[in-house]
N, C-alpha and C positions, 0 to 999 in steps of 0.2 A: 233669571232674565225673561221677562214677560215678552210674548211675541209681539204684542201691540206697541210695546215700548222700544222694540229693537231698531225700528226705523229711525231716521233722523228725527230728533225731538221737535224741531220746529216745522216739519213738513217740507214739501218741495221747495217752497218759496225761501226757506231758510238755509238751502244748501250753497252757502257763500263763505267766503273768508275775507278778512280785511287786511290790506297791505298798504302801509303809508297813507292811511285814512281813506283809501279807495275800497269800496265794496266790489268783490270779484266773484261772479258766479262760478261754481264748481261744475265741470262737465259731467254728465251721467257715467256711471261706472258699470262695466260688464260684470256679470256674476263671476266672482273669484275671491280668493283669499289674498288680500294684499298685505305684505310684510313691510311696514313703514318704519324707516329710520328716523329717530327723532333726535334733537340736540343732546349732547352729553353734558352740557352745562350752560353754555351761552345760548339763549333762546333764538338768537339770530342765525344760528346754524341750522336752518330748516330750509328745505327745497320747495320751490313753487309746486312741484308735482305732489310732494308729501302734504302740502296744505289743501291741494284739491282733493286729494284722496281722503283725508281726515273729514273734510267737510262733506264730501259726496257719498260716502259709504252708507250702506243701509244699517249696518251694525259696526259699531266701534268697540273692539276689545282692547283692554289694556291691563297692565300689571297692577297699578294702584290708580284708582280713579281720581284721587286727590292730586297726584303728581300730574296726570295727563290734563286735568282741568286746568291747571295753571297755563300750560301751553294753549289749550283751546281758547281760553279767555284773552291771552295776549293777542291772538289772531281773529278774534270775533267769530269763532266757530261754535255753533250752537248744538252740535251733534252729542248725544248723551252717551258718555262711556260706560261700559259694563266690565266688571272685573273678571279677568282670566289669568290665574297665577298657579303656582305649583300646588297650593292647597285646595283649590277647588277645580283643577283640570278635569278630574274624572266626571264631574257633573257639568261643568260649563262647556268642555269640549264637545260632547255630542250635541248640545244645543246650538252651538256655532256651525257644526257640520249641517245640522237640519236647516239652518238658515241658508246655507249654500245649496242644499238639496231643494229648497223652495225658490231658487233663482235670484237670491239677494247677494249683494256684495258685502264682504266682511273685511274690515281693516283691523290688523293687530299691531299694537305697539307695545314696546317695553318701557320701563321707567326712563331709560336713557339709552341712546345708541341704536344699534341694529338689532332687531328681534332675531331669536334663535342662537345668538352667541352667548352661551352659558345662560341659557333662559328656557322656560318650559314651552315657549312657542314651537320647539322642535316637535313636540308630541302632536300638536295641532296640525302642523304642516304635513306630519306623516298620515294623519287621518284624512286630511283633505285630498292628498295624492292618492290615497288607497280608495277613496270614494270617487275618484275620477274628476276631481275639480282642478281648475288652474290655480297655480300658486305664482303670484306676481311680486317680485321684490321691487320695492321702492328705495333706491339706495340713498345714503346720506352719511351722517356722523357715525364714526366707529372708534371707540377708545383705543383698541389695540393699534389701529393704523395711525392715529394721531400720535400715540406714544412712540411708536416705531420711527416715524419721520422726524420727530423732534429729539430723539435720543442721541443722534449723531453715530449710531452704531450701523454696521453693514445691513443693507436691507435687500440685497440680491436674492436671499432666500430667508425665510422666517418660519418660526413654528409656534403657533398659538396653543398654549396648554391650559388655558382656563385657570382655575383655582387649584393651588397645590393642597394636599391633605392637611388637616389641622394638627394631627398628631405628629410628634417630631419624628419618630422612626419612619413612618410612612411618607413623611415629606422628604426626608433624606433618601429614602429608597427611589422615590420618584425622580429627585434630582439625579441620582445615579444613573437611572435608566435613560435620561436625556443628556447626560454629560457629553457623549460623543456625537450628538446630532450636529451636522455641518451646517448650522443655521442659527440666526439670532433666535433666542427664546423670549416669549411673552407670556406674563402670568397676571392675572387679576389678584390683588392682595387687599386685606383690610388694615387699617392703620394700627390696630392694636396687635397685629401679628407680624408687621413688616420687620421688626428688629430680629425676631426668631427666624424669619425666612431668609433675610439676608445673611445672618450668621451661619445657617445651615448651608446655604449656597456658597459662601466663602470656603467653608470646610471641605465640602464635597466636590466643587468645581475648581477650587484653587483661588487664593487670595488675589492673584494678579489678573484675573479675568475681568474685562471691561464690562461695565454695567451701567444702568441708569434707573433711578427711581422717579417715576413721572406721576406727579400728584396734582389733583384738582384741574385737570385738563380743561381748557377753554374758560375757565372761571378766573375770578378776580385775583386769587392767590395761587395761580398756576406755577408750578415748580418742576424744573428738570435738574435732578442732582445726579451729575455724571462723575463717575470715579470708578476705581477698581473695587471688586467685591470686598476686599480687605479694608479699604478706606471707608466703604459704605457701612461695613459691619462695625467699625470703630465708632463712626458717627452715630448710628442708631442705637448702638450698645451703651451709649452714655446717657441713655434715658431721656432723649429728646422727645418731647410730646408731638405726636403726629396726628393730624386731622385730614379728613377728606378721602375720596376714592383714589385708589393707586393702581397704576400699571407698572409691573417690575419688568424690566428689559435687560436681558443678559446677552452679551456679544457671543459669536460662535468660538469654538476652541481655537485658541491662539491670537484672538483679537486683542489688540493693545487698546488701552483706555484712550478715549478721544482726546486729542491735545488741546491745551488752552489756546485761546484766540491769539494771544501775545506770541506764543511759540510759533503758531502757523504763520504769522506776519513775518517773523524774523527769518524763518525758512524761506518764504517766498522772496524776501528782499535779497537773501544770500544767492538763491538760484538765478534770480533775473539779472544779476550782475554778470553772469557768464553764459547766458542763453535767452533766446526770444521768450516772450511772455507765455506763448503756447506751449512751448517745451517745458518752461519752468512750471506751469500748472500741471502738466503731465507727471513730471518727476515728483512734484509735491504730493500729488494724488497717490503715486506709488508708495511713497514713504509714510503718509498718514492715514491712507484708507479713506480719505475725504472725497467727495464727488469732484472731478476736475472741472466741471463747469462752475461749481461754487467758487473753487480755489481761482479760477481764471478771472471770474467777476471780482473777487476780492483783490486781486493783483491790480486789475484796472482801477479799482477804487482807490487803491494805495498810491497808484501813479497819477491820480487826478484825471482819469478818463482817458489817458493816452495808452492805446493798446500796442504801440510799436515796440 
C-alpha cells in the first residue's frame, strides 16, 4: 500500500457516489477506523451512510479488491480499494494504523456483511483501539441476523458461534458444548460440509430439534429450509447438490419445528370461533411460538380485514 495511493484515487473532487443517476458529494470524514457493513448479496442493501463513507475515506481497505470493486462501480465510487485479509494482516495492518496516526480516515469492509464477524478485521480494530484511535461502526447487512429473522425460530435470545470445526469429532464436541445453551444457535457453514454438519447436529442435539438451513440470503435463489434436524439430515443425506453461502440456525432446547402455514391458518380459524381475534392470536402464539403480532395480522387477513 503506497502512501501516495492511499488517498481517494480521484482526488477531492472525486469524493462522490451515484444514486439513481444523481451524483452526491460525500461529507468529509474525521480520522477514525470505519467498519462498514456491505450487502450480503443484493447490492441494493447498502445504506446511504455506508456509501458516503466508502466514497469519502482517505484509505479503503477490503478483503478482496475484486469483490469490493463491483460494489464501488455500481455506485460510481472511484476510491481505490487496498487488500487487507488474513494472509497479509501482519503487513497491511500496521500500514493502516500508520494512516490513522497520520490523521487520515480508514474504512474497512469485508466481502459481504458486517466486518469483524468471523473475519480478520477484529485484529485491526484491536490495533486501532490500542493506538488510541476511534472505531466507528457503520451498521448494515448481517447474514446471521437475516437468517435468524427469516428462520421462524425463537429470537428472544441467540448465540452466534461462527464456523464449526471441520473435523467430525471436534465438530460433535463443539455441538455438545452448545447443546444446553438456552438460545437459538447460528453457524456459518459451507455447502460441501452442510450434510455432515446437519447429520452431526441431529445425532448430538436430537432429531426432533427445530432448525433451518438458510442459503443464498438476499440473492436470486434465496432458500429457507425449515424442518427438524432429523428431517434436514435425511434431506441432505440423500446427496442433494448444495450451492451458495449458508447460515445454519438451530432452535433452542425444546423448540418445536415451525408449523406449516396451512396448520397455522387452521388453528387460527378454530380459535377465533370461540374468542375475539386478539385473544385468538395470543393463544395461537402460545401454542406455536410464533409472534403474536404476525398471527393477529394473519387472522385479520383471513377475515378480510375485519378485526372484530
